[in-house]
Each structure stands twice: as C-alpha cells, then as structure tokens.
C-alpha positions in Angstrom: -110.7 -28.2 53.9 -111.9 -28.4 50.3 -113.9 -25.3 49.4 -117.4 -25.6 48.1 -117.3 -25.5 44.3 -120.1 -23.2 43.3 -119.3 -21.3 40.1 -117.2 -18.5 39.0 -118.8 -15.1 38.6 -118.0 -15.1 34.9 -119.8 -18.4 34.4 -122.7 -17.2 36.5 -123.1 -14.1 34.3 -122.9 -16.3 31.2 -125.8 -18.4 32.5 -127.8 -15.3 33.3 -127.5 -14.3 29.6 -128.0 -17.8 28.3 -131.4 -18.5 30.0 -133.3 -15.6 28.4 -131.7 -16.3 25.0 -132.7 -19.9 25.3 -136.3 -18.8 26.2 -136.6 -16.5 23.2 -135.3 -19.3 20.8 -137.8 -21.8 22.1 -140.9 -19.6 22.1 -140.5 -19.1 18.4 -140.6 -22.8 17.8 -143.4 -25.3 17.4 -146.0 -26.1 20.0 -144.1 -29.2 21.1 -141.0 -27.0 21.7 -143.1 -24.6 23.7 -144.2 -27.4 26.0 -140.7 -28.8 26.3 -139.4 -25.3 27.2 -141.9 -24.7 29.9 -141.4 -28.1 31.5 -137.7 -28.0 31.0 -137.5 -24.8 33.0 -139.9 -26.3 35.6 -137.6 -29.2 36.2 -134.5 -26.9 36.1 -136.0 -24.8 38.9 -136.9 -27.8 41.0 -133.3 -29.2 40.5 -131.9 -25.9 41.7 -134.2 -25.9 44.7 -133.4 -29.5 45.6 -129.7 -28.8 45.4 -130.0 -26.2 48.2 -130.7 -29.0 50.6 -127.9 -31.1 49.1 -125.4 -28.3 49.6 -125.5 -29.1 53.3 -124.6 -32.7 52.5 -128.2 -34.2 52.8 -130.0 -36.2 50.1 -133.7 -35.7 50.1 -136.1 -38.2 48.4 -139.3 -36.5 49.5 -139.3 -33.1 47.9 -142.4 -34.1 45.9 -144.3 -33.5 49.2 -143.5 -29.8 49.1 -144.5 -29.7 45.4 -147.9 -31.2 46.2 -148.5 -28.9 49.2 -147.8 -25.8 47.1 -150.1 -27.1 44.4 -153.0 -28.0 46.7 -152.9 -24.9 48.9 -152.7 -22.6 45.9 -155.7 -24.2 44.2 -157.8 -24.3 47.4 -156.9 -20.6 48.1 -157.9 -19.7 44.6 -161.2 -21.5 44.9 -162.0 -19.7 48.1 -161.8 -16.4 46.3 -158.2 -15.3 46.8 -156.5 -13.8 43.8 -154.9 -16.6 41.8 -151.5 -15.0 41.6 -151.5 -14.3 45.3 -152.6 -17.9 45.9 -149.4 -19.1 44.2 -147.3 -17.4 46.8 -149.6 -18.7 49.6 -149.0 -22.2 48.3 -145.3 -21.6 48.2 -145.3 -20.2 51.8 -147.3 -23.3 53.0 -144.7 -25.6 51.4 -141.9 -23.5 53.1 -143.6 -23.8 56.5 -143.9 -27.5 56.1 -140.3 -27.7 55.0 -139.3 -25.9 58.2 -141.4 -28.2 60.3 -139.9 -31.2 58.5 -136.3 -29.9 59.1 -137.1 -29.3 62.8 -138.5 -32.8 63.2 -135.3 -34.7 62.1 -132.6 -32.1 62.3 -130.2 -34.6 63.9 -130.6 -37.1 61.1 -128.2 -37.4 58.2 -127.3 -39.7 55.4 -129.7 -42.7 54.9 -131.7 -41.7 57.9 -132.4 -38.2 56.5 -133.3 -39.7 53.1 -135.8 -42.2 54.5 -137.4 -39.6 56.9 -137.9 -37.2 53.9 -139.9 -39.9 52.1 -142.0 -40.5 55.2 -142.8 -36.8 55.6 -143.7 -36.5 51.9 -146.4 -39.1 52.3 -148.2 -37.3 55.1 -149.7 -34.5 53.0 -150.6 -37.0 50.3 -152.6 -39.1 52.7 -154.3 -36.0 54.0 -155.2 -34.9 50.5 -156.6 -38.4 49.7 -159.1 -38.2 52.7 -160.3 -34.6 52.7 -163.4 -33.4 50.9 -161.9 -29.9 50.3 -159.1 -31.5 48.2 -161.6 -33.7 46.3 -160.2 -36.7 48.1 -158.8 -39.3 45.6 -160.6 -37.8 42.6 -158.9 -34.4 43.1 -160.0 -31.1 41.7 -160.8 -30.5 38.0 -161.6 -27.4 35.8 -159.1 -25.2 37.6 -159.2 -21.7 36.2 -155.7 -20.6 34.9 -153.9 -17.6 36.3 -155.5 -14.5 35.1 -152.2 -13.4 33.5 -152.3 -16.6 31.4 -155.4 -16.4 29.1 -154.7 -19.6 27.3 -153.1 -22.8 28.4 -150.9 -22.7 25.3 -149.7 -19.1 25.5 -146.0 -18.4 25.3 -146.3 -16.6 28.6 -145.7 -19.9 30.3 -142.2 -20.0 28.9 -141.6 -16.3 29.8 -142.8 -16.9 33.3 -140.7 -20.0 33.9 -137.6 -18.5 32.2 -138.1 -15.3 34.3 -138.5 -17.3 37.5 -135.3 -19.1 36.9 -133.5 -15.9 36.0 -134.8 -14.1 39.2 -133.7 -17.0 41.4 -130.2 -16.9 39.9 -130.0 -13.1 40.3 -131.0 -13.5 44.0 -128.3 -16.0 44.6 -125.8 -14.0 42.6 -126.1 -11.4 45.4 -124.6 -14.0 47.7 -121.7 -14.8 45.4 -118.5 -14.3 47.4 -120.2 -14.5 50.8 -118.8 -16.6 53.6 -122.1 -18.6 53.7 -120.7 -20.9 51.0 -117.7 -21.7 53.1 -120.0 -22.5 56.0 -122.2 -24.7 53.9 -119.1 -26.5 52.6 -117.9 -27.1 56.2 -121.4 -28.5 57.2 -121.5 -30.7 54.1 -118.0 -32.2 54.7 -118.0 -32.6 58.5 -121.0 -31.4 60.6 -119.3 -32.1 63.9 -116.2 -30.2 63.0 -118.3 -27.3 61.7 -120.2 -27.1 65.0 -116.8 -27.1 66.8 -115.9 -24.0 64.7 -119.0 -22.2 65.9 -121.1 -22.7 62.8 -124.8 -23.0 63.5 -125.3 -26.1 61.5 -128.9 -26.8 62.4 -129.9 -23.2 61.6 -128.3 -23.3 58.2 -129.8 -26.7 57.4 -133.3 -25.4 58.4 -132.9 -22.2 56.3 -131.8 -24.2 53.3 -134.7 -26.6 53.7 -137.2 -23.7 54.0 -136.0 -22.0 50.9 -135.8 -25.3 49.0 -139.3 -26.3 49.9 -140.6 -22.7 49.1 -139.2 -23.1 45.6 -140.9 -26.5 45.2 -144.2 -25.1 46.4 -144.0 -22.1 44.1 -143.4 -24.3 41.0 -146.1 -26.8 42.2 -148.6 -24.0 42.4 -147.8 -22.7 38.9 -147.8 -26.2 37.5 -151.3 -27.1 38.7 -152.8 -23.9 37.4 -151.3 -24.7 34.0 -152.6 -28.2 33.7 -156.0 -27.3 35.1 -156.5 -30.2 37.4 -155.0 -31.9 40.5 -155.2 -35.2 42.3 -152.9 -36.8 45.0 -151.2 -39.1 42.5 -150.1 -36.3 40.1 -149.3 -33.7 42.7 -147.2 -36.0 44.9 -145.7 -37.9 42.0 -142.3 -39.4 42.9 -141.1 -38.0 39.6 -140.9 -34.5 41.2 -138.4 -35.9 43.7 -136.3 -38.0 41.5 -136.0 -35.9 38.3 -134.6 -32.8 40.2 -132.3 -35.1 42.1 -130.9 -36.8 39.0 -130.6 -33.4 37.3 -128.5 -32.1 40.2 -126.2 -35.1 40.4 -125.7 -35.1 36.6 -125.1 -31.4 36.4 -123.0 -31.1 39.5 -124.3 -31.2 43.0 -121.7 -28.9 44.5 -122.5 -26.0 42.3 -125.4 -23.6 41.8 -125.5 -23.7 38.0 -124.8 -27.4 37.5 -128.2 -28.7 38.6 -129.9 -26.2 36.2 -127.8 -27.3 33.2 -128.1 -30.9 34.1 -131.9 -30.8 34.4 -132.3 -28.9 31.1 -130.1 -31.4 29.2 -131.9 -34.5 30.7 -135.5 -33.2 30.3 -134.9 -32.0 26.7 -133.2 -35.2 25.8 -136.0 -37.2 27.4 -138.5 -35.1 25.3 -136.6 -35.6 22.1 -136.2 -39.4 22.6 -140.0 -39.7 23.5 -140.8 -38.6 19.9 -139.0 -41.7 18.6 -139.6 -44.1 21.4 -142.9 -43.3 23.2 -142.2 -46.1 25.7 -139.1 -46.4 27.7 -137.7 -42.9 27.1 -137.3 -42.3 30.8 -134.3 -44.6 30.6 -132.3 -41.5 29.9 -132.4 -40.7 33.6 -131.1 -44.1 34.5 -128.3 -43.7 31.9 -127.5 -40.3 33.4 -127.1 -41.9 36.9 -124.7 -44.6 35.5 -122.6 -42.0 33.5 -122.4 -39.8 36.6 -121.3 -42.7 38.9 -118.8 -44.2 36.4 -117.3 -41.2 34.7 -118.6 -37.8 36.0 -118.3 -38.0 39.8 -118.5 -34.2 40.0 -121.2 -33.8 37.3 -120.8 -32.3 33.9 -120.4 -28.8 35.3 -117.2 -28.2 37.2 -116.3 -24.7 38.3 -112.7 -23.7 37.8 -112.7 -21.4 40.7 -114.6 -21.4 43.9 -116.5 -18.3 45.0 -114.9 -17.0 48.2 
C-alpha cells in the first residue's frame, strides 16, 4: 500500500520558519500588500482545513457552510454581550458541531455522493440565516464592532493574527508527525473497505477529521466577519470559500499537509497581483491552476520526498 505523502520533518520545519518571515516582510509593505497578506493567510488556513477532510479520500464542496456558521454565531454571540474574542471560539465550536452532525448524517457516502451531500448541508444554515430576524434576514448585520485587540480595521495586527494562527496550526500537527494516524488515513483514503477489514475505525476517523476541518473554517469565518464589519448570507456562505481552498489544496498537493498552504498562498497572491492589471477576469487564475494540475501536476506542486512514518 502506498504511504500517505505528507511532508518530511525538515520541510515542515522550513515552513514553520518561512511563514513568520513572510509575515514580517509583508507587514512592512504597502496597504495593498497588508490586505493581500491577511487574506492570503486566510485562504491558506482554509485550504489546510479543507485538506483534512480530503486526507480521508473525500471531496467536500460545501465547506462554505461551516465558514458562514462560524461567522454568524460569533457575531450574534458578540452582540449578546459575550466577549468578542471568546465569541470567535464559540463560532468555531458551533461550526465544528455542525460538521460532526454533517459527518454523522452521511458517513456511508463517498465520492460524488459525499460531494453533493456536502453542498446540500451547506445550504441549510444559509436558508436559516435568510429567514431569522436575529441574523438580520437577507439584509444581514452591519456596523459590527471589531475585536477589542484590533483597534483599527487596517492595523498590521491582522497579519500577525493570521500568520500566528497558521503557525500554531502547523505546530499542532507537527506533534503528530511520525504517528501511525497518517498511515490509517492513507488506508482509509485508498480503500475504505480494506481499512475496515484491518480493524481501522474509518467512520470515527472521518468524523474527527470533519470536526477539526469545520472548526478551522468556523474560526476563520468568525475572524473574517469581525474584520470586514458586516455580514449577510450571500457573503458569509459564498461558494468562493468552498472552491478557493479546494483549488489551493489540489494545486499545492492534496496528499500533504504543507502543499495546500503553499498552493493557496501562490494562487491568492497571484490573483491579487493580476487584479491590479486586469480588474475583471482575474479569477481565471484558479481555472488555470485546475488545468495545470490535471494536465501536468497530478500530485500538486509540493511533493514530499519522504513520507512521515
């Protein structure tokens, strides 16, 4: 059985160094670079989170639902008087719970069935948000106060927080480097029935991965909505938050931990640079990335030389 190609420890350590260095470089740049840095890290974290589900062999097209749940629950919690920082984690937890419920609801599905079911489940919270007064219905909620640790919407703290969040996530998963869990995920991804025959609790691992993945999306969604200062169903549940992380993961390398992060950063920063020249049609970079991945980079641009075992 082919081992799950994650990343060598040396490459992982290099990435842990590169991320804070990349942050420091960008925060000394112009206002546009600051914005590109914060959103680049945002998409990179989402791509990493989406890939956790993909490591079990499933392709989700509905992760925007978790993003929106985290955003709405965090804002509503903040409005109700809960500390804004605490509300971010409450939103993330709500998204994680919904992710667990989602996984339980179609745990036997795989392939196209799983992908379609994920889209359906992502639309449920959007429909709810469009019809509740507490969410502002279709108009949404405006004039959202920023996190108390972020005094200005343009402060470099945004880049520090996103860079630190990405670094912390990598550090957490570094602790699992070399663990047998990666071999189990590889077995589930390649042949679920054979993995079950070997005694691997495939359903449990898929549910845990979905819970962590949706928690990450909810966390980023909560931070995002506090930063932009408003929220409505169309922006919070935008399909972009499902497709951009997916394409970043495929382009960077779906069977690795670092690949999706590198792929997402490259694509978003390329998109931002191209948009300065071509304000319309710059999103074509994502379509081009899909074509390049399919035709020339089946394993993504990031290929580990040695599996972690």
